[in-house]
C-alpha positions, 0 to 999 in steps of 0.5 A, spaced: 392 155 859 388 155 865 387 162 868 382 166 871 381 173 869 378 178 874 378 184 870 379 186 863 377 193 861 380 198 857 384 200 862 387 194 866 387 186 866 388 182 872 387 175 874 390 169 877 394 163 873 391 156 876 393 149 876 393 145 869 395 138 868 396 140 861 402 145 862 409 144 864 409 142 871 402 143 872 402 150 870 407 152 876 409 160 875 415 160 880 422 160 879 424 159 886 420 152 887 420 148 880 424 142 877 426 146 871 426 153 870 425 153 863 418 150 864 416 155 868 419 160 863 415 157 858 409 157 862 410 165 863 411 166 856 404 163 854 401 167 859 404 173 857 402 172 850 395 171 852 395 178 856 398 181 849 404 183 853 411 180 853 415 176 858 420 182 859 414 186 862 413 182 868 416 185 875 417 179 880 419 179 887 423 175 892 417 174 897 419 173 904 413 173 908 415 181 910 411 187 910 415 190 905 413 194 899 416 197 893 414 202 888 415 200 881 418 204 876 420 203 869 427 201 871 424 195 874 421 192 868 423 185 867 426 184 874 425 177 876 422 175 869 427 170 867 431 169 873 431 169 880 437 173 882 434 180 878 427 180 882 426 185 887 429 183 894 425 182 900 419 184 898 411 182 898 407 187 895 408 192 889 405 198 886 405 202 880 402 208 876 406 206 870 403 202 864 406 195 860 408 193 867 405 186 869 406 186 877 406 179 879 405 175 886 406 168 887 402 164 892 400 156 894 395 158 900 397 165 901 392 170 900 393 174 893 391 181 893 390 185 887 388 192 887 387 198 882 384 205 882 380 207 876 381 215 877 389 215 878 391 209 874 394 206 880 395 198 881 398 193 885 399 186 888 400 184 895 402 177 898 399 176 904 400 169 907 398 168 915 405 171 917 404 177 912 397 178 915 399 178 922 404 183 920 399 187 917 402 188 910 395 190 906 394 195 912 400 198 912 401 199 904 394 202 904 396 207 909 402 209 905 398 209 899 393 214 902 397 218 907 404 218 902 401 217 895 394 221 897 390 216 894 383 216 896 381 209 899 374 210 896 377 210 889 380 203 890 378 196 888 380 190 891 380 183 889 382 177 893 384 171 889 383 164 891 387 162 897 386 156 903 379 156 906 378 157 913 376 149 914 383 147 911 387 153 915 388 150 922 393 152 926 395 151 934 395 156 939 401 160 937 398 162 931 391 164 934 394 168 939 398 172 933 391 173 930 387 175 936 392 180 938 390 184 932 384 186 935 379 185 929 380 178 927 376 174 932 370 174 928 374 170 923 376 164 928 373 158 930 376 153 935 375 145 934 375 142 940 376 135 937 382 137 934 384 142 939 386 147 933 383 154 931 381 155 924 382 162 921 379 165 915 385 169 912 381 172 906 376 175 911 382 178 916 385 181 910 378 184 907 378 187 914 384 190 913 382 193 907 376 196 910 380 199 916 383 204 911 376 206 908 376 202 902 368 200 901 366 193 903 362 193 896 369 194 892 372 188 895 371 182 892 373 175 894 374 169 890 372 163 895 376 158 891 380 153 896 387 152 894 387 145 898 380 143 896 380 145 888 383 141 883 385 148 880 389 150 886 396 149 888 396 148 896 403 148 900 399 145 906 397 139 902 403 138 898 410 141 900 412 140 893 407 144 890 408 149 884 405 156 885 399 161 882 401 167 879 396 173 881 397 179 876 395 186 874 397 190 868 395 197 866 394 197 859 400 201 855 395 205 851 393 209 857 400 212 858 
């Protein structure tokens, strides 16, 4: 199975599943866009085995391009793991302090954000498509973590997974204005006169949101793989019928 592991140490394992022509439905991990749910479940089970966990450890959401987030507890274990209707509703970010829970986020061009805190054991995932970015889901979650959960931003480490590149993320003026109105995304936008389109770097905009809450720049890593251009990528923009990557993080069970 084609999987990119971003982190694997004694405390955490984190990564992102990739497109793989040798697996069912090219290694699609999403039940909400699939030809056969059983194929997706088989892909998830193979991934779970490679991570030394069980499908019942997965925690999934019904993503709606919102700015909503959810603190995961042990009662949430297995939600959305094998059927859509048990997934956490209307939510695009998860965080927890618990072990043996695989927090999951699904993307096909959107920016997946994976984060962890070495000192407290906090982990989380965020789904930030352009709509989530202009709603500032990443900024709002990290503000919540620092203000309500008393999390020191200096202790946070962030991995931005593979996403649509600036070259391929071209938009009309209406979307450009939404990014412009953020007040801090100008450096991540250019205009192409020949096509009358604006090109936006969603990853760098999300990185800026992380920096605005005080996360050190050198603790924010970016996977520059373009989901449109790479053969490893699922791209909704390229193929409306595309499957989904799953970005994930888990705090290992023996660190309870």
